[in-house]
C-alpha positions as CSV (number, residue, x, y, z in Angstrom):
1,M,-20.1,106.4,3.4
2,K,-17.6,106.0,0.6
3,A,-18.3,103.2,-1.8
4,Y,-15.9,100.3,-1.7
5,Q,-14.7,99.1,-5.1
6,P,-12.6,95.9,-4.9
7,Q,-9.5,95.9,-7.1
8,V,-8.4,92.4,-8.0
9,D,-5.3,91.8,-10.2
10,Q,-5.7,89.5,-13.2
11,K,-3.5,86.8,-11.7
12,T,-5.6,86.5,-8.6
13,L,-8.8,86.7,-10.7
14,R,-7.6,83.7,-12.8
15,K,-7.0,81.7,-9.6
16,V,-10.4,82.6,-8.3
17,I,-12.1,81.5,-11.6
18,I,-10.2,78.2,-11.6
19,A,-10.9,77.5,-7.9
20,A,-14.6,78.4,-8.2
21,A,-15.1,76.6,-11.5
22,V,-13.1,73.4,-10.7
23,G,-14.8,73.1,-7.4
24,N,-18.2,73.6,-9.0
25,F,-17.3,71.1,-11.7
26,V,-16.6,68.5,-9.0
27,E,-19.9,69.2,-7.2
28,W,-22.0,68.9,-10.2
29,F,-20.2,65.9,-11.8
30,D,-21.0,64.0,-8.7
31,F,-24.6,65.1,-8.9
32,A,-25.0,64.5,-12.6
33,V,-23.8,61.0,-12.7
34,Y,-27.0,59.8,-11.0
35,G,-29.1,61.3,-13.8
36,F,-27.2,59.7,-16.6
37,L,-27.1,56.3,-15.0
38,A,-30.8,56.5,-14.1
39,T,-31.9,53.6,-16.3
40,L,-29.2,51.3,-14.8
41,L,-29.9,52.4,-11.2
42,T,-33.5,51.5,-11.8
43,H,-32.6,47.9,-12.2
44,Q,-30.1,47.9,-9.3
45,F,-32.2,49.6,-6.6
46,F,-35.9,48.9,-7.4
47,P,-37.8,45.7,-7.8
48,N,-38.8,44.4,-11.2
49,G,-42.2,45.5,-12.6
50,D,-43.6,48.2,-14.9
51,P,-40.4,49.9,-16.4
52,A,-42.2,53.3,-16.5
53,I,-43.1,53.0,-12.8
54,A,-39.6,51.9,-11.8
55,L,-38.1,54.8,-13.8
56,M,-40.4,57.2,-12.0
57,K,-39.2,55.8,-8.7
58,T,-35.6,56.4,-9.7
59,F,-36.4,60.0,-10.7
60,A,-38.4,60.3,-7.4
61,V,-35.2,59.6,-5.5
62,F,-33.5,62.2,-7.8
63,A,-36.2,64.7,-6.7
64,V,-35.9,63.8,-3.0
65,A,-32.4,65.1,-2.9
66,F,-33.7,68.5,-4.0
67,A,-35.9,68.6,-0.9
68,F,-32.8,69.0,1.2
69,R,-31.2,71.7,-1.0
70,P,-33.2,74.5,0.6
71,L,-32.1,73.3,4.1
72,G,-28.5,73.1,2.8
73,G,-28.9,76.6,1.3
74,V,-30.1,78.0,4.6
75,F,-27.4,76.3,6.6
76,F,-24.4,77.0,4.3
77,G,-25.8,80.5,3.5
78,V,-25.9,81.5,7.2
79,V,-22.4,80.0,7.7
80,G,-21.1,81.8,4.5
81,D,-22.5,85.1,5.7
82,R,-21.0,84.7,9.1
83,V,-17.5,83.0,8.6
84,G,-16.9,83.7,4.9
85,R,-17.3,82.2,1.4
86,K,-14.0,80.3,1.3
87,K,-14.4,78.1,4.3
88,T,-18.0,77.3,3.4
89,L,-17.2,76.3,-0.1
90,A,-14.5,74.0,1.1
91,L,-17.0,72.2,3.4
92,T,-19.6,71.8,0.6
93,I,-17.2,70.0,-1.7
94,L,-15.9,67.7,1.0
95,I,-19.5,66.6,1.9
96,M,-20.5,66.1,-1.7
97,A,-17.4,64.0,-2.7
98,G,-17.9,61.8,0.4
99,A,-21.6,61.2,-0.2
100,T,-21.0,60.4,-3.9
101,T,-18.3,57.9,-3.1
102,V,-20.7,56.2,-0.7
103,I,-23.3,55.7,-3.5
104,G,-20.7,53.7,-5.4
105,L,-20.3,51.4,-2.4
106,L,-24.0,50.8,-1.6
107,P,-25.5,47.3,-1.7
108,T,-28.2,46.7,-4.4
109,Y,-31.8,45.6,-4.1
110,A,-30.8,42.0,-4.9
111,A,-28.5,42.0,-1.9
112,V,-30.5,43.8,0.9
113,G,-34.0,44.3,-0.5
114,T,-35.9,47.4,0.3
115,L,-33.0,48.7,2.4
116,A,-31.1,49.5,-0.8
117,P,-33.4,52.2,-2.1
118,L,-33.7,53.6,1.4
119,L,-29.9,54.0,1.7
120,L,-29.8,55.4,-1.8
121,A,-32.4,58.1,-0.9
122,I,-30.5,59.0,2.4
123,V,-27.2,59.5,0.6
124,R,-28.9,61.5,-2.1
125,C,-30.3,63.7,0.6
126,V,-26.8,64.3,1.9
127,Q,-25.8,65.2,-1.7
128,G,-28.7,67.6,-2.0
129,F,-27.8,69.2,1.4
130,S,-24.3,69.9,0.1
131,A,-25.4,71.1,-3.3
132,G,-27.6,73.6,-1.5
133,G,-24.6,75.6,-0.5
134,E,-22.5,75.2,-3.6
135,Y,-23.8,77.1,-6.6
136,A,-24.9,80.4,-4.9
137,G,-21.7,80.4,-2.9
138,A,-19.5,79.8,-5.9
139,C,-21.3,82.6,-7.8
140,A,-20.9,85.0,-4.8
141,Y,-17.3,84.1,-4.5
142,L,-16.5,84.8,-8.1
143,M,-18.8,87.9,-8.5
144,E,-17.3,89.6,-5.5
145,H,-13.9,89.4,-7.2
146,A,-15.0,90.3,-10.7
147,P,-14.8,93.7,-12.4
148,R,-18.1,95.6,-12.0
149,H,-18.9,95.9,-15.7
150,Q,-17.9,92.4,-16.6
151,R,-19.6,90.3,-13.9
152,A,-21.7,88.2,-16.3
153,R,-18.7,87.5,-18.5
154,Y,-16.5,86.3,-15.6
155,G,-19.5,84.7,-13.9
156,S,-20.2,82.7,-17.0
157,F,-17.3,80.4,-16.1
158,I,-19.5,78.9,-13.3
159,P,-22.1,77.7,-15.8
160,V,-19.2,76.6,-18.1
161,S,-18.0,74.3,-15.4
162,T,-21.5,73.1,-14.7
163,F,-22.2,72.2,-18.3
164,L,-18.8,70.6,-18.7
165,S,-19.3,68.6,-15.5
166,F,-22.6,67.2,-17.0
167,A,-20.8,66.6,-20.3
168,S,-18.0,64.7,-18.5
169,A,-20.5,62.6,-16.5
170,A,-22.3,61.7,-19.7
171,L,-19.0,61.0,-21.5
172,V,-17.9,58.7,-18.6
173,A,-21.2,56.9,-18.7
174,S,-21.0,56.5,-22.5
175,G,-17.4,55.4,-22.3
176,L,-18.2,52.7,-19.7
177,D,-21.1,51.5,-21.9
178,A,-18.6,51.2,-24.8
179,M,-15.9,49.4,-22.9
180,L,-17.9,47.1,-20.7
181,S,-20.4,44.4,-21.5
182,P,-24.0,45.0,-20.4
183,E,-23.6,42.4,-17.7
184,A,-20.4,44.0,-16.4
185,M,-21.9,47.5,-16.5
186,S,-24.9,46.3,-14.6
187,N,-22.9,44.3,-12.0
188,W,-20.2,46.7,-11.1
189,G,-19.4,49.2,-13.9
190,W,-22.0,51.7,-12.8
191,R,-20.1,52.1,-9.5
192,I,-16.9,53.5,-11.1
193,P,-18.1,57.2,-11.7
194,F,-19.4,57.4,-8.1
195,I,-16.2,56.0,-6.5
196,A,-14.1,58.3,-8.7
197,A,-15.6,61.3,-6.7
198,A,-13.1,60.7,-3.9
199,P,-9.9,61.7,-5.6
200,I,-11.5,64.4,-7.8
201,G,-13.1,65.9,-4.7
202,L,-9.7,66.2,-3.0
203,V,-8.4,68.1,-5.9
204,G,-11.2,70.6,-5.7
205,L,-10.8,70.9,-1.9
206,Y,-7.1,71.7,-2.4
207,L,-7.7,74.5,-4.8
208,R,-10.4,76.1,-2.7
209,T,-8.4,76.1,0.5
210,R,-5.4,77.9,-1.1
211,L,-7.3,81.1,-1.9
212,G,-8.3,84.0,0.3
213,E,-11.6,85.6,1.2
214,T,-13.5,87.9,-1.2
215,P,-12.8,91.6,-1.1
216,S,-16.5,92.5,-0.5
217,F,-16.8,90.1,2.5
218,A,-13.5,91.1,3.9
219,A,-14.7,94.7,3.8
220,V,-17.9,94.1,5.8
221,E,-16.0,91.8,8.1
222,H,-13.4,94.4,8.8
223,D,-16.1,97.1,9.4
224,H,-18.1,94.7,11.7
225,D,-21.0,95.0,9.3
226,L,-21.8,91.2,9.2
227,A,-25.5,90.3,9.8
228,H,-25.9,89.1,13.4
229,A,-28.7,86.8,12.3
230,P,-28.4,86.3,8.5
231,L,-31.5,84.1,8.2
232,R,-33.8,86.4,10.2
233,E,-32.5,89.5,8.5
234,T,-32.7,87.9,5.1
235,L,-36.4,87.0,5.5
236,R,-37.2,90.4,6.9
237,T,-35.5,92.6,4.3
238,Q,-35.2,90.5,1.2
239,A,-38.5,88.6,0.9
240,S,-39.8,90.5,-2.1
241,A,-36.6,90.1,-4.0
242,I,-36.5,86.4,-3.2
243,V,-40.0,85.9,-4.6
244,R,-39.4,87.9,-7.8
245,L,-35.9,86.5,-8.5
246,G,-37.2,83.0,-7.6
247,A,-39.9,83.2,-10.2
248,F,-37.2,83.8,-12.8
249,V,-34.8,81.1,-11.5
250,S,-37.7,78.6,-11.8
251,V,-37.2,78.6,-15.6
252,T,-33.4,78.4,-15.1
253,A,-33.9,75.3,-13.0
254,L,-36.5,73.6,-15.3
255,S,-34.7,74.3,-18.6
256,F,-31.3,73.2,-17.1
257,Y,-32.5,69.8,-15.8
258,T,-34.8,69.3,-18.8
259,F,-31.8,69.8,-21.0
260,T,-29.0,68.2,-19.0
261,T,-30.8,65.2,-17.3
262,Y,-34.2,64.4,-18.7
263,F,-33.6,64.9,-22.4
264,A,-31.2,61.9,-22.6
265,T,-34.0,59.7,-21.2
266,Y,-36.5,61.3,-23.6
267,L,-34.2,60.5,-26.5
268,Q,-34.3,56.8,-25.5
269,V,-37.9,56.4,-24.4
270,V,-39.6,58.6,-27.1
271,G,-37.0,58.9,-29.8
272,H,-36.0,55.2,-29.4
273,Q,-32.3,56.1,-29.5
274,S,-29.8,53.7,-28.1
275,R,-28.3,54.6,-24.7
276,A,-25.0,55.2,-26.4
277,S,-26.6,57.5,-29.1
278,A,-28.6,59.4,-26.5
279,L,-25.5,60.0,-24.4
280,S,-23.4,61.0,-27.4
281,I,-26.1,63.6,-28.4
282,T,-26.1,64.9,-24.8
283,V,-22.3,65.2,-24.7
284,I,-22.3,67.2,-28.0
285,A,-25.0,69.5,-26.8
286,L,-23.4,70.0,-23.4
287,V,-20.0,70.9,-24.9
288,F,-21.8,73.3,-27.2
289,A,-23.6,74.8,-24.2
290,A,-20.3,75.3,-22.4
291,A,-18.7,77.0,-25.4
292,I,-21.4,79.6,-25.7
293,C,-21.6,80.5,-22.0
294,P,-18.9,83.3,-22.4
295,L,-20.9,84.8,-25.3
296,A,-24.0,84.8,-23.2
297,G,-22.1,86.6,-20.5
298,L,-20.8,89.2,-23.0
299,Y,-24.4,89.7,-24.2
300,S,-25.8,90.2,-20.7
301,D,-23.1,92.7,-19.8
302,A,-23.8,94.6,-23.0
303,V,-27.6,94.8,-22.9
304,G,-28.2,94.5,-19.1
305,R,-30.0,92.0,-17.0
306,R,-33.6,92.9,-17.8
307,K,-33.2,92.6,-21.6
308,T,-31.4,89.3,-21.0
309,V,-34.3,88.0,-18.9
310,F,-36.7,88.9,-21.8
311,T,-34.4,87.2,-24.3
312,V,-34.2,84.0,-22.2
313,C,-38.0,83.6,-22.0
314,A,-38.6,84.5,-25.6
315,I,-36.0,81.9,-26.8
316,L,-37.4,79.2,-24.6
317,I,-41.0,79.8,-25.6
318,A,-40.0,79.7,-29.3
319,A,-37.6,76.8,-29.2
320,V,-38.8,74.2,-26.8
321,Y,-41.7,72.7,-28.8
322,P,-39.6,72.2,-32.0
323,A,-36.7,70.9,-29.8
324,F,-38.9,68.1,-28.4
325,V,-40.3,67.3,-31.9
326,L,-36.7,66.9,-33.2
327,G,-35.7,65.0,-30.1
328,G,-38.5,62.5,-30.6
329,S,-37.8,62.0,-34.3
330,G,-35.4,59.1,-33.9
331,D,-32.9,60.7,-36.2
332,F,-29.4,61.4,-34.6
333,R,-28.9,64.7,-36.5
334,F,-32.3,66.1,-35.8
335,A,-32.1,65.0,-32.2
336,T,-28.7,66.7,-31.8
337,L,-30.2,69.9,-33.3
338,G,-33.1,69.7,-30.8
339,A,-30.8,69.3,-27.9
340,A,-28.7,72.3,-29.1
341,M,-31.9,74.4,-29.3
342,L,-32.7,73.6,-25.7
343,A,-29.1,74.5,-24.8
344,V,-29.4,78.1,-25.9
345,G,-32.1,79.0,-23.5
346,A,-30.6,77.0,-20.7
347,V,-27.2,78.7,-21.2
348,L,-28.5,82.2,-21.3
349,S,-30.8,81.7,-18.3
350,G,-28.0,80.1,-16.3
351,V,-25.5,82.9,-17.1
352,V,-27.8,85.8,-16.1
353,T,-29.0,83.9,-13.0
354,A,-25.3,83.6,-11.9
355,A,-25.0,87.4,-12.0
356,L,-28.5,88.1,-10.5
357,L,-27.9,85.9,-7.5
358,S,-25.1,88.2,-6.3
359,E,-26.4,91.5,-7.7
360,V,-30.0,91.4,-6.2
361,F,-28.9,91.0,-2.6
362,P,-26.5,93.0,-0.3
363,T,-23.2,91.6,0.9
364,R,-24.2,91.0,4.5
365,T,-27.0,88.6,3.6
366,R,-26.0,87.7,0.0
367,Y,-25.0,84.1,0.5
368,T,-28.1,83.3,2.6
369,A,-30.6,85.1,0.3
370,S,-29.2,83.8,-2.9
371,A,-28.9,80.2,-1.6
372,I,-32.6,80.3,-0.4
373,T,-33.8,81.7,-3.8
374,Y,-31.7,79.4,-5.9
375,N,-32.5,76.2,-4.0
376,L,-36.2,76.8,-3.5
377,A,-36.6,77.3,-7.3
378,Y,-34.4,74.3,-8.1
379,T,-36.3,72.1,-5.6
380,I,-39.7,72.9,-7.0
381,F,-38.8,73.1,-10.7
382,G,-35.4,71.5,-11.2
383,G,-35.4,68.4,-9.1
384,T,-38.9,67.4,-10.2
385,A,-38.2,68.1,-13.9
386,P,-37.5,64.4,-14.9
387,L,-40.3,63.1,-12.7
388,V,-42.9,65.6,-13.9
389,A,-41.9,65.2,-17.5
390,T,-42.2,61.4,-17.2
391,W,-45.6,61.7,-15.4
392,L,-47.0,64.1,-18.0
393,I,-46.2,61.8,-20.8
394,E,-47.7,58.8,-19.0
395,S,-50.8,60.7,-17.9
396,T,-51.6,62.6,-21.1
397,G,-50.2,60.1,-23.7
398,N,-48.7,63.2,-25.4
399,N,-44.9,63.0,-25.8
400,L,-44.7,66.7,-26.2
401,S,-46.4,67.6,-22.9
402,P,-43.1,68.4,-21.2
403,A,-42.6,71.2,-23.8
404,F,-45.9,72.8,-22.9
405,Y,-44.9,72.7,-19.2
406,L,-41.6,74.5,-19.9
407,I,-43.4,77.1,-21.9
408,A,-45.8,77.8,-19.0
409,V,-43.0,78.2,-16.6
410,S,-41.2,80.5,-19.0
411,L,-44.2,82.8,-18.8
412,L,-44.0,82.8,-15.0
413,A,-40.3,83.6,-15.2
414,L,-40.9,86.5,-17.6
415,V,-43.3,88.1,-15.1
416,G,-40.9,87.6,-12.1
417,G,-37.7,88.6,-14.0
418,M,-39.1,91.7,-15.5
419,S,-40.2,93.0,-12.1
420,L,-36.6,93.1,-10.9
421,P,-34.6,96.4,-11.2
422,E,-31.6,96.7,-13.6
423,T,-28.6,95.6,-11.6
424,S,-25.8,95.1,-14.2
425,R,-23.9,98.2,-13.0
426,I,-24.5,98.3,-9.3
427,S,-21.6,97.8,-6.8
428,L,-21.4,94.6,-4.8
429,D,-19.8,96.3,-1.8
430,G,-21.4,96.0,1.6
431,H,-21.6,99.7,2.5
432,H,-25.2,100.5,1.9
433,R,-28.4,101.0,4.0
434,Q,-31.2,98.5,4.2
435,G,-34.7,99.5,3.1
436,E,-33.9,102.5,1.0
437,A,-36.9,104.0,-0.9
438,D,-35.3,103.1,-4.1
439,P,-36.2,100.6,-7.0
440,A,-33.5,98.4,-5.5
441,A,-34.8,98.8,-1.9
442,A,-35.5,95.1,-1.8
443,R,-31.8,94.5,-2.2
444,G,-30.7,97.3,0.1
445,M,-28.4,98.7,-2.6
446,K,-28.3,101.9,-4.5
447,P,-27.9,101.1,-8.2
448,E,-25.5,103.1,-10.3
449,P,-26.6,104.7,-13.6
450,H,-26.4,102.4,-16.7
451,P,-23.5,103.4,-19.0
452,S,-26.1,104.2,-21.7
453,S,-27.3,107.1,-19.6
454,T,-23.8,108.7,-19.3
455,A,-21.6,110.3,-21.8
456,Q,-19.2,108.0,-23.6
């Protein structure tokens, strides 16, 4: 059958990038606020006692939300592969904005006792369920519009919006710290970023509902090539690809949440930075990360996905130990440099993951398969990152133990990522056969030759 190559004009592509990126920004701003306000939430929702134990409980609630991400990934993935990307992404942002607003209205432990952390955990689970359908869907939506040879470049705007959302959350937390007294911040100031999710979420919802469906999904929908049972077909045909890509996404998850969420706490607990200084360092590093995302996309499009995977793991293995040493030094400049070093590996892994999530799987099961892969890895390695890092330091007495953990996961990611076929030039159309005896058989797609193998 003739290959389908979607042709999207630049005006439409710009609208797609804005809608996908802004919606993704809203989703992850809502999710990030919790991490940056962790030390304040500890006092509001958990009884007094050992500060380290209380902080671990706060991060445990952070991790619990991730347990619902695979469920959300399966649910929204199946919906997205049946009714389309656009409608599904509108639903995820609506649920996330609503749940985040509720956190800002919850009673504290002082008011209702143990009911407070229980309610917090429940609402966080709703957030996790919504987040399970967001990132993979946003990547699929953008990639299915993007030019074939520039997918990582255009896809990099999804990580850009993610890093900027975390930077904005940190900036809001830092600004509130600067404007409000410690008493006011503890009593009511911490609620402001959560309640702000309501109007911001409505903006994202408006942008997403004004765009059409992706060309690739519209093609398979028109040809009646939709999977009748996306989950069953995904598990039957894509299990090998899910495991191999999931192994790589594990380091994307761990490096991202180590960099964006845990490192601010590490700067305070180990580096003895003030909360304001730690958040300032984090904002600087996050803006730096967002700025280099397009460069990472250009690099991945130029050298291919497999070489990018190798580069990611090499950078993380080499940089993570000195980054933690610098972060624990107590010096603002050294700590900023350490955060920037963590950012490079996190950025490159995030950008190549955004491309791989769509390239490794066929259109008819792409949303389901990519959501399962992404969310399982993020549940196991991302959501637990702050908790495991805190536990490792408490258990070993070694402040650098989280660095060794990240190095070990980088080695796992290298094995999984290098077992994947090169996908940077394949078509994302849905007109292919399942189970071909081809290096890309796990995806059900036939890869096109890399430009380096053809005459220029």
